[in-house]
Every structure is written in C-alpha cells, then in structure tokens.
C-alpha positions in Angstrom: 85.9 111.2 114.8 84.6 114.2 113.7 85.0 117.1 111.2 84.9 120.5 112.7 84.9 124.5 111.6 87.8 126.2 113.1 88.6 130.3 112.7 91.8 130.3 110.4 94.7 132.2 111.7 94.8 135.4 111.4 99.0 135.2 110.2 98.2 131.3 109.1 101.1 131.6 105.4 103.5 133.7 108.1 103.4 130.3 110.5 103.5 127.7 108.5 106.5 129.6 106.4 108.4 131.0 110.2 108.8 126.2 110.6 110.6 126.0 106.7 106.4 124.9 105.6 106.6 126.7 102.3 104.6 124.3 100.1 101.8 125.0 101.7 99.6 126.8 98.5 101.4 124.9 96.4 98.6 123.0 92.8 98.8 120.2 91.5 101.3 121.8 89.0 103.6 122.8 92.2 102.4 125.9 91.1 102.0 128.6 94.6 98.5 129.8 94.3 96.8 133.1 96.1 95.7 132.5 99.4 93.4 134.2 102.4 91.3 133.8 105.2 88.4 130.9 103.4 90.8 130.1 100.8 93.0 127.3 101.3 94.6 125.2 98.1 97.2 122.3 100.1 96.5 122.7 104.0 93.6 123.6 105.6 92.9 124.9 108.4 88.9 126.7 108.5 88.6 122.6 110.2 90.1 120.8 112.1 89.5 117.0 112.9 88.3 115.7 116.0 89.4 112.1 118.0 88.5 110.8 121.1 91.2 109.4 123.2 89.4 105.6 122.7 90.3 106.2 118.2 93.5 107.1 118.5 94.2 104.5 121.4 92.8 102.2 118.0 95.2 103.3 115.2 97.9 103.1 117.7 97.5 99.4 118.2 96.9 98.9 115.2 100.1 100.5 113.4 102.4 98.8 116.9 100.8 95.5 114.5 101.1 96.2 111.5 104.5 97.0 112.0 105.1 93.6 113.8 103.7 91.8 110.5 105.2 94.2 107.7 108.7 93.8 109.5 107.6 89.3 109.5 106.6 89.7 106.0 109.8 91.2 104.5 112.0 88.1 106.4 109.0 86.1 105.1 109.7 87.6 101.3 114.0 87.5 102.1 113.9 83.2 103.4 110.8 82.3 100.2 112.9 84.0 97.9 109.1 85.5 97.2 111.1 89.0 95.1 110.1 87.7 91.8 106.6 88.3 93.1 107.4 92.1 94.0 109.2 93.2 90.6 112.5 92.4 91.8 115.4 91.7 90.5 117.8 88.6 91.3 121.4 91.4 91.8 119.0 93.7 94.0 117.3 91.1 95.7 120.8 90.1 96.9 121.6 93.2 97.9 118.1 93.5 100.3 118.8 90.4 101.6 122.6 91.4 102.5 121.2 94.8 103.7 118.7 92.8 106.0 121.0 90.2 107.8 122.9 93.1 108.7 120.2 94.5 110.3 120.3 97.9 108.6 118.4 100.3 110.9 115.0 101.7 109.9 114.2 105.6 110.3 110.8 105.9 109.8 107.5 105.7 107.0 103.9 105.5 107.5 100.9 103.7 107.3 98.1 104.6 105.0 94.3 103.9 106.4 91.0 103.3 106.6 88.6 102.9 108.8 85.6 100.4 108.4 81.9 100.5 109.5 83.0 99.5 113.3 85.8 102.1 113.4 88.5 99.4 113.1 92.0 100.4 111.2 92.5 98.9 107.5 96.0 99.2 105.8 95.3 100.2 102.5 99.7 100.4 102.3 102.5 101.1 103.6 105.1 104.3 103.1 108.1 102.6 103.9 110.7 104.2 101.6 110.1 108.0 100.9 106.4 109.3 102.5 106.4 112.7 102.5 104.2 115.4 104.4 106.6 115.1 107.7 106.6 118.6 108.5 103.0 119.0 108.1 102.9 116.1 110.6 105.1 116.9 112.6 105.7 120.5 113.4 102.9 122.8 111.1 100.1 121.1 112.6 101.6 121.3 116.3 101.9 124.6 116.5 98.4 124.9 114.5 97.4 122.9 118.1 99.4 125.6 120.2 98.0 128.1 118.7 94.2 127.4 118.5 93.0 124.1 120.6 95.7 124.7 123.1 94.1 122.4 126.0 93.8 119.6 123.6 96.6 117.1 122.7 97.3 115.6 119.4 98.7 112.1 118.5 102.1 113.6 117.8 105.8 113.0 119.2 106.8 112.8 115.7 109.8 115.6 116.1 111.3 114.3 119.8 111.3 110.2 118.4 113.2 111.0 115.3 115.7 113.1 116.8 116.0 110.4 119.6 116.0 107.9 116.2 119.0 109.6 114.5 120.6 110.1 118.1 120.7 105.7 117.4 121.9 106.3 113.9 124.5 108.4 114.9 125.3 106.0 117.6 125.3 102.3 114.9 126.8 104.4 112.9 129.9 105.9 114.4 132.6 105.2 112.2 131.1 107.4 109.8 131.3 111.3 109.7 129.3 113.4 108.5 125.4 112.4 106.8 124.4 113.7 103.1 120.9 114.3 102.4 119.3 114.4 99.0 116.8 115.0 96.6 115.4 116.1 94.0 115.6 120.5 94.5 113.2 120.5 91.6 110.4 119.7 94.1 110.0 122.1 96.4 107.8 119.7 98.8 110.9 117.3 98.3 113.4 120.1 100.0 111.2 121.2 102.3 110.7 117.3 104.1 114.7 116.5 103.8 114.9 119.7 105.1 113.3 119.1 107.9 114.8 116.0 108.5 118.4 117.1 108.3 117.4 119.5 111.0 116.3 117.0 113.1 119.4 115.3 112.0 121.8 117.5 113.6 119.7 118.5 117.3 121.2 114.6 117.7 124.6 115.5 116.2 125.5 114.8 113.3 126.8 116.5 110.9 125.1 117.3 107.5 125.3 118.0 103.8 122.4 118.3 101.3 123.1 117.8 98.1 120.7 117.4 94.3 120.1 113.5 93.5 121.8 115.0 89.7 124.7 115.9 91.7 125.4 113.1 93.0 128.4 111.5 91.9 130.9 108.3 91.7 134.6 108.4 91.7 136.1 105.2 89.9 136.8 103.2 93.0 133.4 102.3 94.2 132.1 105.1 95.8 130.0 108.3 95.9 130.8 111.6 95.8 129.3 115.2 96.2 130.4 118.1 94.0 133.1 118.6 96.7 134.2 115.1 96.1 134.0 114.0 99.3 133.0 110.1 100.3 128.7 109.4 100.5 129.2 107.5 103.9 125.6 107.4 105.3 122.6 109.0 103.0 118.9 109.8 103.5 117.4 109.8 100.3 114.2 111.4 98.7 114.3 108.8 96.3 112.5 105.1 95.5 114.5 102.9 95.9 113.5 101.1 93.0 114.5 104.4 90.6 117.8 104.4 92.1 118.3 100.1 91.5 117.2 101.0 87.5 119.7 103.9 87.5 122.3 103.5 85.5 125.0 104.0 89.1 122.4 100.8 90.0 126.2 98.6 89.5 127.8 101.8 91.8 124.6 100.8 94.0 125.5 97.4 95.1 129.2 97.8 95.8 127.5 99.0 99.1 130.0 100.7 99.8 127.7 103.3 101.3 125.2 103.2 103.8 120.9 104.4 103.7 118.6 105.7 105.2 116.5 103.7 104.7 118.1 100.9 104.2 117.8 98.6 100.7 115.6 96.1 102.6 112.5 98.8 103.4 111.5 98.2 99.2 109.9 94.8 100.1 107.6 97.0 102.1 107.6 100.1 99.7 106.2 97.5 97.0 102.5 97.1 96.9 103.8 93.4 95.9 103.7 92.9 99.9 99.8 93.3 100.3 98.8 89.9 99.5 101.7 88.5 100.5 100.7 89.7 104.3 96.6 88.0 103.4 98.6 85.2 103.0 100.4 85.5 106.0 97.8 86.4 108.1 94.9 85.9 106.9 91.4 87.2 108.5 93.8 89.9 110.0 91.8 92.9 111.7 94.0 95.2 110.1 94.5 94.4 106.6 92.9 94.1 103.7 91.6 91.7 101.5 94.4 91.1 98.6 96.0 89.6 95.8 98.0 88.8 92.7 94.3 88.0 90.5 92.3 89.6 89.5 89.9 87.1 89.8 90.1 86.3 93.7 87.5 89.2 93.6 85.0 88.0 91.3 82.1 89.6 91.7 83.6 91.7 94.1 84.5 95.4 94.8 88.1 95.8 94.7 90.8 98.3 93.7 93.6 97.6 91.6 97.2 99.0 92.1 100.7 98.7 90.4 103.5 97.5 92.2 104.9 100.4 91.8 103.7 103.4 92.8 103.1 107.2 94.4 99.6 109.5 95.6 97.3 107.6 94.3 98.4 106.9 90.7 97.4 104.2 88.1 94.4 102.8 90.6 91.5 101.7 89.9 88.6 101.6 92.0 85.7 98.8 90.9 82.8 100.1 93.3 79.7 99.2 93.7 78.1 102.5 92.1 80.8 102.5 89.5 85.0 102.6 88.5 87.0 105.5 89.4 90.2 105.5 87.4 93.2 107.7 88.4 95.7 108.7 85.6 99.9 108.3 85.6 102.9 106.5 84.2 102.6 103.4 86.9 101.8 100.1 85.7 104.5 98.7 83.5 105.5 96.7 86.7 102.8 94.7 87.3 99.8 95.0 89.8 98.0 93.9 92.7 94.2 93.9 93.8 92.8 94.3 97.3 89.4 94.4 98.5 87.7 97.8 98.1 87.0 99.9 101.7 86.1 103.1 101.1 87.7 105.9 103.3 85.5 107.8 106.0 83.6 110.6 104.5 82.0 114.0 105.4 79.5 115.4 103.5 82.1 116.3 99.8 84.9 115.1 101.1 86.7 112.2 101.7 89.5 110.7 104.6 92.3 109.0 104.5 94.4 108.1 107.8 98.3 108.1 108.4 100.0 106.3 110.7 103.3 107.8 111.7 106.3 104.9 112.6 109.8 105.9 114.2 111.6 104.0 115.5 109.2 100.2 115.2 107.1 102.2 117.2 103.5 104.3 116.7 104.7 108.2 117.2 101.9 110.4 114.9 98.6 110.9 113.1 98.1 113.0 110.0 94.5 113.6 108.0 94.5 114.3 104.6 91.0 114.7 102.4 89.7 114.8 99.4 86.6 115.2 96.7 87.0 111.9 95.4 87.9 108.6 97.1 91.8 108.3 95.7 94.1 109.6 97.8 96.3 111.8 95.1 98.9 115.1 95.2 96.2 117.5 95.8 94.8 115.9 98.6 94.2 118.4 101.4 96.2 118.5 104.8 93.8 119.1 107.7 95.2 119.6 111.6 93.9 116.9 114.6 93.4 117.3 117.7 92.3 114.7 120.4 90.5 115.1 123.0 91.0 113.2 126.4 88.3 111.6 128.9 
C-alpha cells in the first residue's frame, strides 16, 4: 500500500455532485466549506492509495473469513442466550431471535480494518447496521479511477452487487409491493447515502418511497405508516436498531409486521460486545484482535476502550505505549469492551483505516479513510484507491 500524489480533476466538485455526492465538502458541523484544486474538506483526490493485487486478495480473503465468523457468532449468541453481555433487553432479544430463525436476509456491511506489521488485515469492528460512505466507495471513487487512472483497476463491485442483492430481496419479499427508505432528513450525508441505495433498488425493480424518520407513524393496529397513510411493509432505515428498540414506538416495533433491511439480527453484529465473543470463539484468529469485557485483561499491555454502542469513533480511549488518547461523545452508558491496541498504518502525519464492504455475504469493495490521529472519526478524509495488477 502506497500513498501517491495525484492531480485533482479540474471540475471535481461538479463531477461528484453529478452522481448525487453533495456532502463532499462538509465539515464536522455539517457546514459546506469552500474548496478548490488544493483545498479538500471530506473527499480528497490530491492523493490516492495504490494497492498491489496480493494486498487486495489478502483483504478480500480476510473479509470473507470475518463475515463467516460473524455469522457463526450471531448463532452462538442466540443459542447461548448471551444478549445480556451486549446490553440487549429480553424483549429485543426475542425479536432478534425470531428474525434470525426466520432467516431474514441482510443487505450489506463494512468491516473496519488495520494491517499489522506483516500486512495481515485485523478487524477493528463491523459496521453491520448503518454503514455510511457507500456512495463514496461505490460511485465516487470508481468514476475518479475511470477519469484519472483508466488503465488501472479497483477493488469495487459495490454497485453491481447492491443491484443484484436488491433483486434477490425483490424475489424474497415478492408479496411486498413497496420498499420504503428512511433516514433523518436533517443530515445531508444520510439523505445522499439513502438516495443512492434507493436508486440501486429501483434498478432492481422495486417501487420505492423516501420518508423522514420523524414522519413515520402508527395506525393503532400495529402497522407503521407513511405520510399518505400507506402501510410500510418493508423498510431500509439508516437509523440504528438500538435507537429504534428504545424509542416510544418500541412496542409497535416488536409486533414485527414490517420487514426490515437490515434485519433485527444485525443488531448483534453492530454491537461491539461481539468483539470479545468472537475472540472467545476464535482465539488467536489471524484476522481478529484480542478483546475482552474486562479492562484488567490487558494489565500492563496497550489497549483500546470502546463503548458497546457508538459511532464515528466517539468515546474511544487508546492506552498506547506513547500515552493516552481519548475522543469525546455521548456514548458509554451501556458499558465498554477492551481490545488489543493495534496501530493503523501511518504515512507521515496521516493515519489510515481500511473498510472492506460485504454484500450478500461476499466482499464487494474497499474504501480508505485517513486522518491526523489514530482514531477514525467523522472528520476523517475519504481517499480513492486503485489496484495495480501484476
């Protein structure tokens, strides 16, 4: 993996906006900032990451193996009734169990990875429920490659994989006439991500509707409805399951008349409590980092402290050989897990986190984020990549 300087496209903001990527230059407060050929806020294309074919094959194999382990872990949590270790209530647990036993199909997910000193991919966590950066990873970096590096390749079949998966879901839910998409409309990033996914569903033959999460209602008979009063039969929502399960509508939610993409059982994998469970199930697995529910487990060794439920690097503490690093946030009331410290690859003053995408249980793409510190957050830059085949 190499960090290579690039000449930005002269019209790069317009090129991104033409594919629906409108949040390319939002700052941490979601305010659009002025950009030019030398100024980048979120997306940046004055550099790119070059991978060898062997490196991509290693990431592909690791993602495939990690997905296998994670599915086994869901089964293990359910069979051994370990929901209490994840802070999941008994009511929510039964709903998850029903979803798993019904074999509700999943759509996608993203493994956040680092590379150890030998180049072996190691999993930081699994964004299994509400992974974002999908439009950047799928369309934006692909069209960048076509414009800038047309002779090279890219680990990226996300768009085709998503369309195919929606096609499967169309057949699986043949009795559902409409697929609703929902997110919080006050987040431009969320809206753009959902609109992109909605477009891939349309290409697979779905009739779709887009709705703000706060405009979803109930009809008094256990059905969720949209603003027109139409029953929501199947929904993709870019909104965490743990928020849904603790909302004022939780009782209606657990009636389970609606079907969901992502399904309720994905709440097990989006919870960082799955990391110690994975380590217990697969000790010394080459693609896992040692993890525990107990801080004392890492006595005198560097580690990361992470909330069971958090996003975008919030409330993470790194205890490293060089000192202690902490991020702020509002998470942690539900408890923490502890994971062996494994530094991200570093290029000068930039730290790099890799994301391996999964669609239909198969690896489908790679994304690269970099930042000025060792913890990936909502201020990390998205940087395109390309693959040189030998």
